[in-house]
C-alpha positions in Angstrom: 8.1 12.9 -43.8 9.3 15.4 -46.1 9.7 19.1 -44.8 8.1 21.2 -47.3 7.0 25.1 -47.4 3.7 24.3 -45.9 4.8 22.4 -43.0 7.6 25.1 -42.3 5.0 27.6 -42.3 2.9 25.6 -39.7 5.7 25.1 -37.9 6.1 28.9 -37.5 2.3 29.2 -36.8 3.0 26.6 -34.0 5.9 28.6 -32.4 4.1 31.9 -32.5 0.7 30.9 -31.3 0.7 27.0 -30.6 1.0 24.9 -27.6 1.8 21.0 -26.9 1.2 19.8 -23.4 2.0 16.1 -22.5 1.5 14.6 -19.0 0.7 10.8 -17.5 -3.1 11.5 -18.3 -3.2 13.2 -21.9 -1.3 14.6 -25.1 -2.8 17.8 -26.1 -2.1 20.3 -28.9 -3.6 23.8 -29.2 -3.5 26.3 -31.8 -5.5 29.4 -31.9 -5.6 33.3 -32.0 -7.6 36.5 -31.0 -11.1 36.2 -31.9 -12.2 39.5 -33.3 -8.6 40.2 -34.8 -7.7 36.7 -36.5 -10.6 34.4 -37.0 -10.4 35.5 -40.7 -6.8 34.4 -40.9 -7.5 31.1 -39.2 -10.5 30.3 -41.3 -9.2 31.3 -44.5 -5.7 30.3 -44.3 -4.6 28.4 -41.1 -7.4 26.1 -41.3 -7.3 24.9 -44.9 -3.2 24.5 -44.6 -3.7 22.3 -41.4 -6.2 20.2 -42.8 -4.0 19.6 -45.8 -0.8 18.8 -43.8 -1.8 17.3 -40.7 -5.6 16.5 -40.2 -6.5 14.7 -43.5 -3.3 12.8 -43.4 -3.6 11.8 -39.8 -7.5 11.5 -39.1 -9.2 11.7 -42.3 -11.2 14.9 -41.2 -10.9 18.5 -40.8 -10.2 20.2 -37.8 -12.7 21.6 -35.6 -12.4 25.2 -34.4 -14.6 26.7 -31.6 -15.1 30.2 -30.5 -14.5 31.5 -26.9 -16.1 34.8 -26.5 -15.2 35.1 -22.8 -11.5 34.5 -23.4 -11.4 36.5 -26.7 -9.8 33.4 -28.4 -10.7 31.3 -31.6 -8.9 28.1 -31.8 -9.0 24.1 -31.4 -7.7 21.6 -29.1 -6.5 17.9 -30.2 -6.0 15.4 -27.4 -4.3 12.6 -29.1 -0.5 11.6 -28.8 -0.6 11.1 -32.5 -0.4 14.7 -33.3 2.2 15.2 -30.7 4.4 12.5 -32.1 4.0 14.2 -35.5 5.1 17.5 -34.3 8.0 15.7 -32.2 9.3 14.0 -35.6 9.6 17.8 -36.9 11.8 18.7 -34.1 9.0 20.5 -32.1 8.6 19.3 -28.5 6.1 20.0 -25.7 6.7 22.4 -22.7 7.6 26.1 -22.4 9.0 28.2 -25.4 11.8 29.6 -23.7 14.4 27.9 -25.4 12.8 27.0 -28.8 14.7 27.5 -32.0 13.9 27.5 -35.7 14.3 23.8 -36.4 17.8 22.8 -38.2 16.4 22.0 -41.5 14.6 25.5 -41.6 17.6 27.2 -40.5 19.9 25.8 -43.6 17.2 26.3 -46.2 16.0 29.9 -47.1 13.1 28.9 -49.2 11.8 26.9 -46.0 12.8 29.7 -43.7 10.9 32.4 -45.6 7.7 30.2 -45.4 8.6 29.6 -41.5 9.0 33.3 -41.0 5.7 34.1 -42.5 4.1 31.7 -40.1 5.9 33.0 -37.3 5.6 36.6 -38.3 1.7 36.2 -39.0 0.9 34.9 -35.3 3.6 36.7 -33.1 5.1 39.2 -35.2 4.1 42.9 -35.5 4.0 45.5 -38.1 3.4 49.0 -37.0 4.3 52.6 -38.1 6.4 55.1 -36.3 5.9 58.6 -36.6 8.6 60.5 -38.9 9.9 63.2 -36.4 11.3 65.1 -39.4 8.1 66.7 -40.5 6.4 69.6 -38.9 3.4 67.6 -38.5 4.5 63.9 -37.5 2.6 61.4 -39.2 2.8 57.6 -38.8 4.6 56.7 -42.0 7.7 54.8 -40.9 6.9 51.1 -41.4 8.9 48.8 -38.9 8.5 44.6 -38.5 9.0 43.2 -35.2 9.3 40.2 -33.3 9.3 39.9 -29.5 10.0 36.3 -28.0 10.9 34.9 -24.7 13.3 32.4 -26.4 16.8 34.3 -26.9 17.7 31.5 -29.1 14.7 31.8 -31.4 15.4 35.8 -31.5 18.9 34.8 -32.6 17.8 32.4 -35.2 15.7 35.0 -36.6 18.4 37.5 -36.5 20.8 35.4 -38.6 18.2 34.3 -41.0 17.7 37.9 -41.9 21.2 38.3 -42.2 21.4 35.5 -44.5 18.9 37.2 -46.4 21.2 40.2 -46.8 19.0 42.5 -44.7 19.9 44.5 -41.8 18.1 43.5 -38.7 18.0 45.1 -35.3 18.1 43.5 -31.8 16.7 45.5 -28.9 18.1 45.3 -25.4 15.9 42.6 -23.8 13.6 43.8 -21.2 11.4 42.4 -18.4 7.9 43.9 -17.7 6.5 44.5 -14.3 4.3 41.2 -14.8 6.7 39.4 -17.0 8.6 36.1 -15.6 11.0 36.0 -18.5 13.0 38.5 -20.7 11.7 39.2 -23.8 14.4 39.3 -26.9 13.1 41.7 -29.9 14.2 41.7 -33.7 13.4 44.5 -35.8 13.4 45.4 -39.4 13.4 49.1 -39.5 14.8 49.9 -42.9 12.5 50.5 -45.6 14.5 48.3 -48.2 14.4 45.5 -45.5 10.6 46.1 -44.9 10.0 46.1 -48.6 11.8 42.7 -49.0 9.9 41.1 -46.1 6.4 42.3 -47.9 7.7 41.1 -51.1 9.6 37.8 -50.4 8.2 36.6 -47.4 4.5 38.5 -47.0 1.7 38.4 -44.5 -1.3 36.0 -44.9 -2.7 37.6 -41.7 -5.3 40.1 -42.2 -4.4 41.6 -39.0 -1.3 42.9 -40.4 -1.8 43.1 -44.2 -4.5 45.4 -43.8 -2.0 47.8 -42.2 0.2 47.5 -44.9 -2.7 48.3 -47.2 -3.7 51.4 -45.5 -0.1 52.7 -45.7 0.1 52.0 -49.2 -3.2 53.8 -50.0 -3.2 56.6 -47.6 0.6 57.0 -47.0 0.4 56.3 -43.3 -1.5 54.1 -40.9 -2.8 55.0 -37.3 -1.5 52.9 -34.4 -4.2 51.2 -32.2 -7.0 50.6 -35.0 -8.8 47.5 -35.2 -8.9 44.9 -38.4 -12.6 46.2 -38.9 -11.5 49.8 -38.7 -9.0 49.3 -41.4 -11.5 47.2 -43.5 -13.9 49.9 -43.5 -11.4 52.8 -44.2 -9.9 50.6 -47.3 -13.5 49.9 -48.6 -14.1 53.9 -49.0 
């Protein structure tokens, strides 16, 4: 199959928030996100893309999302080896993601890499705003884009993709939380020109991130710990 931009973005989404489980009894595919913060993203962007590139070609029907309020998630499960084989052919395997990488075909094609990175950062990345400590009254107006992952290989792949785009990413020292079993490797874009490049050339489709940027552009800052509903309300004023 031809790996195009749409599929590259789906692979980024999968590495961010997807899961493939295979055992003797069944083959399972899962993709989902936060019920409150990411339902709109899945309904308006992920679902149509997944239907177009995977569901209709493989099954001739739409994917069936479900809400799980007690768990706070919104997503879908597909129990079928055909979809697992589909992802296997794209160099995406089952099991833990501790050794996952950006697929080789994407690492060598910057156009595909940009779409992959959008899918990855939409699902597993973060846009936040540090306080400007140079002001007498510091405000949250210093944008940073960050990815934290348990896969050192993935972090290094993302780092070098950014370098190939002439950006200046940073790599934070790996850390291990009190409850974490694995170290977390973090890639950060902190220069304003690099953040602008990401927004303009890669972009966000997830309103969870995009509304933060729109708040920043409108008000010159974006407070931490706001919800999607908070930001939408503020933008409508």
